[in-house]
N, C-alpha and C positions, 0 to 999 in steps of 0.2 A: 621329739620322737618318744613314743611310749616305751615303757619298760619291756612290754611284750615283743615289740618289733626289734628292740635292741637285743633281746634274748635270741630271737631267730637269726639275726645277723651274726651274733657271737657264735652260736652253734654251727652255722653254715661255714664260718671262717675256720673253726676248729676242725670240722670234718674235711674241709677243702685242703688244709695243710697235710692231713694224713693221706688224702686221695692223691695229692700231687706226687708223693713218693711212690705210692702204689702204681700210679699211672706210668711213671718212669720205668719201674721194674717190670710190670706186667704188660702195659700197653706198648712201650717203646723198646724194651729189651727182650720181652717174650718169656719171662719167667713167672709163671702163675703162682702167686703167693697167697696162702690161706692163713698166714700167721700174723697178720697186721695187729690183731688185738693183743698179742703177746708183747709187741714193741710199744704199743700204747700203754699197756700196764706197767712196763718197766719205767717209761718216762713219767707216768703219773705217780707211781709210788716213790721213786727216787726223789722227785721234786717235792712231793708232799711231805715226805719224812724229813727232808732237809729243812723245810720251812717250819714244820710243827715241832720236831724234836731237837734240831740243831739251831733253830732260829736264824737261819741264813736269809739274806735278802732274796726277794722274788727272782730277780734276774740271775743270780748265782744258782738258785735252786732249779730254775728253768733250764739253764745251760747244762747243769749237772745231769738232769734227767735226759736231756737230748744226747749228750755225749755217752752216757751209760747205754742207752738204747742203740746208738750207732756202733759202739764197741762190741756189744753182744751180736749185732747183725754181722759185723765184720768177721768175728770169730766163727759164728755159725755158718758163714758162707763157705769156709774151707771144706767142710764135709758135705754140705748139702747142694752147692751150686754145680757139683759134678753130676748130680742126678738129672734125669731128663723128664720133661712133661709132667705126668700125674705124680710121679715119684717125688719130685720136688714139692709139689703142692701138698702131698700127704705128710712129708717131712716137716714142712712149716706149720701145718695144722697140729701135728704132734708137739712141736715146740711151743705153740701158743697154749695148748692145754697143760703142758708141763709147767709153764710159767704160772698159770692160774692156780694149779694145785700147789705149787711151791709157795705162793703167796698165802694160800689158805692155811698151810701147815706151819709157817713161820710166825706163829701167833705173837711171840714176844717182840718181834720186830715190826711186822706189818699189821698186827691186830687180827690176823686170821680172817674168818668169814664175817666178823663184825666190822671190818674195814677201818679206815682212818677218818675220824670226824674232825670238826672244827678247823678245817683248812681255810686260811684267810682268802677272801674273795679279791684276788689281785688282778684277775683277768678283766681288762676294760677295753672297750671299743677303741679308745684313743690310741692304744698301742697295738691291739690285735689286728685291726683293719690295715694299717700301713705295713705291718710285718707280713701279712698274708699277700698283699699286692706286690710287695718286693719279691717274695718267694715265687709268685706266679711269673713275674718278669724274669727272674734269674732262671727258672725252669724253661721258659720259652727260649731264652738265649742259649741255654745249654743244648736243647734239642736241635736248635738251628746251627749249632757249631759242628766242627769236625767230629768231636767226641759224641755228640748226639746222633750224627749220621752213622757212626760206627756202632752205636747201640741198636739202631734200626737195622743195620746190616746183620748183626747177630740175631735179631728177631726173625728176619726173613730167611736166612740160611747160614747156620753156624759153619758148615764146611766151606762154603764159598767165602764167608768172612775171613776164616782162617787162611784161606788160599791167597787172599790179598793182604796178608800180614796184619790183620786185626787180632789183637790179643783177646780172644773170646772170654776167657775166665776173668781177665782183669776188668773188662767192662761190665760183666755180670756182678763182680764184686763191688765195683764203684756204685752201681745202681742199687745193690742190696744195702750198702752202707748208707747212701743218701736216703733210701727208703726208711731205714731204721732211725736215722737222725730226725727226719721230719715226723715220723710216727711218735717218737719220744717227745718232740716239741709239742705236738698236738695233745698228747697225754698230759703233759705238764700244764698246758693252758686249760684243759678240761678239768683237772683236779682243782685248780685255783678258780674255776668258774662255778662249779656246782658246790664246792665246799665240803664234799664227802665222797670217798671212793671205797668200793669193796670189790672183791674178786668177780662177783657175778656180772659186773659191768663190762668185763673183758672176756666174755665167752665167745663161742663160735659164731653166735648171731651178730656180734660186732664186726668180726672179720667179713662175714657174708654181706653185711650192710655196706661196707666200704668197697668190696669187690663189685657189688651191684652198681654203686655210684660210678665206678670206672667204666663198666660196660654200658650203662644207661646213656651216659653223655657221649661216648665214643672213645674206644680204647686208644686211638691214635691221635687224640686231640686234647690239648691242655684247656682250650676253650670249652670243650665238652665236659671236662672234669669240673671246671668252674660252674657251668650251667647245672650239671647234675647234683653237685653238692648243695646248691641253693634250692633247687626244685625238690629233691628228695628229703632234705632236712625240713623244709617248710610244709610239704604236702601233708604229713600226718597231723601237724598242728592246725593247718587250714581245715582239715576234715574232722577235727575234734568234736564238732557238733554232731557228727554221725555216730558218736559213742563207739561201741564195739565194731561197727561196720567200717570204721575208718581204715583199719589195717587190711580189711578185705579189698576195699577200693584201692588202697595203696599198692597191694600186691597185684591186683588185676591190671592197674596202669603200667606197672613195671613189666609184667609178662606180655602185655599187649605191645609195648614198644620193642621188646626183644624179639617177638615173633614177626611183627610187621617190618621192623628195621634192625636186623641182627648186628649191623655195624655200629649201632648207637644213634642217638639223635643227630649228632653232627658228623659222625664217621671220622674222616681225617681232616675236616675243615677247621681252619684256624682263623680267628678274628685278627685282621690286619688292615692297614690302609688300602693295600692293593685288593684284598678280598672284598672290602666294602665297596670300592669303586667298581669292581667286577660285578658284584651283586646288584648295585644300582643300575649299571649298564644293561645287565640281563633283564632286570625288572622293567626298565624303560623300553627295551626292545619288545618284550612280551606285551606290554600295554599298547604299544604302537601296532603290533600285529593284530591284536584283538580289536582295536579301534577300526583298522582298515577292513577287517573281516566283517564286522557288524555293520558299519555305515556304508562303505564302498560296495560291499557284497550285496547289501539291501538295495542300493541304487542300481 
């Protein structure tokens, strides 16, 4: 496998980890978050600084960044998760920008706008791919569990969920905490993959990119999140030959999908043995009907 393909797979996995948490929070719990870049930044900087300045092992640095981001999300959830709709989205957007500006101004610790260079390249496919697949499996199981169904109930109608004894705030807090943890893990992997981080990497465009991935694949589908992370990470690189026009084509493709299919490519569909059997059965039935219509109809 070429280094180019390995790079695309690595970036797809890193984005997917962040998208999984955002999918749980936004797609399954119904809290629209625009602050994902802030959690990525916390995970990236904490893990990078522990590796570069404290010379800690990669696994310890990665877990530290993950926990730091999760704790910040947990604490941030107390004042923000009581907000509804757009107000929560705006609050998380403000949080992400505050984190970016804080990193820029703490020059003695974070290096300011110059960033943190010479981060060891510890992110390798041999560990990244299995961890990503395990996280996808865990998330699928969580969504299918009673707790996942409670999250969906909160998304559909908070008042009705509260009426059937679902602790609405608790499930929002859990989703926000898990989202922060996964974003921090993604940021740690990213820092140790590119070998250099700076505040401009974690602006509003990064949060927007991850939100688009959630919507593009299907807000109510983990399989959709997996598909969109691969497609939208690879598409700009595939179109690199088009030079400046590649971003125009990328944006046009995203807008087209959102207009033609607002629920995303897969909607609420999930890949499973039962769904594959159903798809095969439907395809077989469709082929049979077409065959009878063409040949028997002609006769």
